[in-house]
N, C-alpha and C positions, 0 to 999 in steps of 0.2 A: 159076692152077693149080683141077684140078676135085677135088672133098672126098673123092672114091672112087677107090680105085687097086686093080687086081686082083694074086692073088696070082702070078702070072705076069708083069706088068710089077716088080712089086715085086722078083722074084726079079734079074728081068732088072738094075735100077735097082743092086741089092745088088753084081751077080755082074762088071759092068762099067758102072759108069757114065759117061754119055755128057761128052765133056770140057767141062770148065766148069762140071759141074752140081755142084750145092750135096751135100754133105759128109751122108749120109742117118743119120739116127739113129731105129732103131725102138723104140717101148714097147709095152710090153703093161701094159694099164690096165683089167683085168680086175676088177670089184668084184662085190659083193654086193649084190643086191637083198632087202628084206626077205624072210625064211621063207627065204632058201639059206643052208645051211649047212657049205660046202666051203670048203675054206682056200686063196686065190687064189696067196698068195707058196709053196704045197706044190707046185701044180699047175706051176706057171712051172719050179720045180726040176726039176718030173722030163720036159718038153717046152718046148721054147720057137724061138722063128723065130732061128739062128745071131746072136747078136751082141744079142740084144733088151735092154733094161734094162727093170726093173721103175716104173711111173710109179705109185703108190701114193694113189687118192683120195681118202682121209683124210687124207692129209698133204698134199695139195695143197686143203687148206680151213681155214676160219679156225677155228682152237682157244679163239676165245672167238664162237661163235656163238650165243649166247644161250640155248644148249643146241638150235640147231636144228641137223638135219646137213647135212653138202658144202657148207654157205656158200660163198661167192667167198673166196678167200682174199686177204689184202693182195697190194697189188703188189710188197711185198721180200719179203714173204715166196714168191710165184711165181718171182720171179726167181731166191733165192736157190736154191730148191730144185731150178728147170727148168737150173737152169747149174750144180747138182753132178750132174745128168746129163748134162754133156757138149753140152746144148745154147747155141748164141749165137743171133742174129740174122738169121745167112745159115743157119743147119742146115733141112734138109727132115727134116720129122717125120712119120714115119709110126706111127697108134697101133691097134693093135688087140686084142681079145676073145679068150679061150680060146674062146668060144662067144657067140654074139650079134655086137652091136655096142653095148651101153648105152656102157660102162665109157669104151670109143673113143671113140665119140661126145661124151660130157662130154670126155675130155681137146681133142677136138679145137676143142670150144665153148671151153674156158676158153683156148687159145691165142690163135682169133680175140680172146676178148674183151682180152687185154693185148698185142693187136697185131700176131700170127705170124700172116700167113696163109699159110706155107708147112709149110702140113699137111694129111694127109689122114689116112682111114679105110681101114683091110683091108676091103674088101667079102667078109662071109664070116666075117671073122676067120681061129684058128688053123685052123675044120676047112677053111675053104676051102684052105689053105696044105697041108693032109695032102692034101687031096681031090685034088693036082695033084698029090702023088705027090714034094713037095719036103720038103728034109730039114730035122731039128730036133736043139737040142742041148740039152744035162739039166746039170744043176748052176747054179751060181752065173756072172753072168759078170764079166769083169774090170773093177779100180774102173774110173771112167772118169776122163778130165781133165775139171778142174771149167776153165768158160768162163763167159764175162761175157754175160748177159740183160741187154737195157735193155728195162724193158715200156714201153708206149702204152696203156694203159686207154680204152678205149671203152666209157664210162657209157654211152651209147646204149643198146647193148644191153643192160643190166640194170633189172629193174624191180625199185623196192620195195615192201613193205607201202602205205606212203600213196600211191605211181602205183596201186596195184591198185585200192584207196577210192575214187581220183577216177574208175579205166575203168569198175569197176562202177556207180558213180553217174551215170553217161554214161549207159553202156547204160539202166539203169533209167528214167531220165530218158525217153532218147529213144520208150520203148517203151511209156512212159508218157501221151506228148505224141502218138502214134500216128504219126510221123515216119516215111520208109524208114528200113528196117536199117541202123543205126550201126557193123553190120561192113562193110556198102558203100561208105561216106562218106569221102571222102579227110582225113586228121587224125583218122578213128579210130581204135579197136583191137579185134579179135576175139579172145576169149581160148582158146584152144585145148588139151584137158587131156589129156596122154598113158596116165592112169591107165583100168584096165579100166571099161567100162559099168557094174558093177556097183556099183564104190568110187564111180563119178563120179553114181550114180542116189541113193545109200545104201542100197543094199539085198545089199549085200555088205559084210563090215567092213574098216575099216582094220586095217593088219597092226601099226600102231604102240596100243600097248595107251592105253584112254580116249580116242582121237581119235574125235569124232565122223563120219559119211559124208555123202554129199551132193559138192555144186561152188558154185564162185563164182557167183551170181547172174548172168546173162547170158553163161556161159561156155559151149562145146562140147567134146562129146564126141569123139577123134581116139585111140582107143587105140594105142601104140606099134610094136604088132604089126603091124597091119594096112596100116604101112609096107614088110613084110616078104616076102618069097616063103617058101616053106617051108623051103629049104636056110640062111636065115638071112642072104643078100644082100639088099642096100635093093630097093625095085622100080625098073623104069623110069621117067625121068622125067612120060612122057605117064600114066603110071597115077598115080603121086604128084601131079599134077597134080589127077584127077578126086579124090581122095582128099579132097584138103585145100579144092578145091571144094564136095565137099558138108557138108565141116567148118565154112562158111562163110568160108574162107578166097579173098574176091573183090575187086574193087573196087579202090580207095587206101588200103585198110584196112592200117594196121601186125597183123601177127600176132604174139602175146603167146605165147608157149609156158610151159607148167605142167603140174606133176604130184605127185605126193608127196613128193618133197622136193630135185626138181633135176636128177636123173639123167633118168630118162625121157624130161623134155622133151628134153634135148640130143639125143634119138633125131630127135624132132619139128623143133626148130631145122636140122637137119645133113638131114634131108628136103625142106625148104623149101629150100636152097640147092641139092639134087640137080632138086628139079624145077623150078632159074632161078627161083623167086619170089625178095621178099623173104624174111629171115633174122628180121628185127624184133629182138624184145627176149625176155630170160625173164625168170618172177618166178621169182628163186631161192629164195627159201623158199618158195614154192610153196604146195600143202593143208596143210603142218604149221605152215606160219606162220597161214593166215588161219584156221584152225580151232581154235587155241590161243587165240584170241580171240573168246571169247562174245558177245561187245557185235556181233561182224560178222552180218549175214545168210547164212544157208545156205539152198540151192535142194537139194529132191533129186527123184529122177524123171529123167524125160528132159528133154533140153534144148528149151528154148521157142522 
């Protein structure tokens, strides 16, 4: 299954699904990025894709994440919450955003992390749906019938702080020994950071008070917006592959996506999949977790 679906294709799927096609559940996964102030739930009630249900990113996060935002929930929590939305292991999931695709990408990534591959992102989100002249509905949805979802955690798609320390040390050692770039060697990892270049380089402040700027040593900058066209849709696969190659994703290296708190990193993970590249893993704690440990090294300025 391709990771993206167009508005027209989704409308056709909802209106007249092919015989034998899985039940489709559409989820509005809109969430707020730092600095945003609107209410996604209120906007959902003002207009959403008919039949769509709200997928609250904050609910689908670990409530005991040690003060870190948006950390991956337990398997049990994810299964209980997604089942309450009427989703089982045979459901065809489509995530969308009211604008852009950050929340939708996070929802798609979480579904894959817990073993559900029958999931897609609406390319261009609700604006693309509206631009196609398709209908929206208002108000709250009907209460869905709860279903049973069996999670199958793919732990290899998740990287923790200890793993990131080892990756950064391996990259530093390779550079110090003047070996070939670690990013291109089989078995190595290349860390790509979805934050703005200013935040990556430490020239722009972090949105979280008291958090220092900069980046994980050895990581590369690839702002998530560079994967998107002006209308919010994702770039074509060949353009995405060029962007990732420029960021150092090449050879046999495993990509590890990172950002501020695990949201926009999901856009990079989605982009890797659309580009036909290995999706690798995500550093879920991202820069918020790394920079919260003053003993860990931080680099500033452009990537080396």
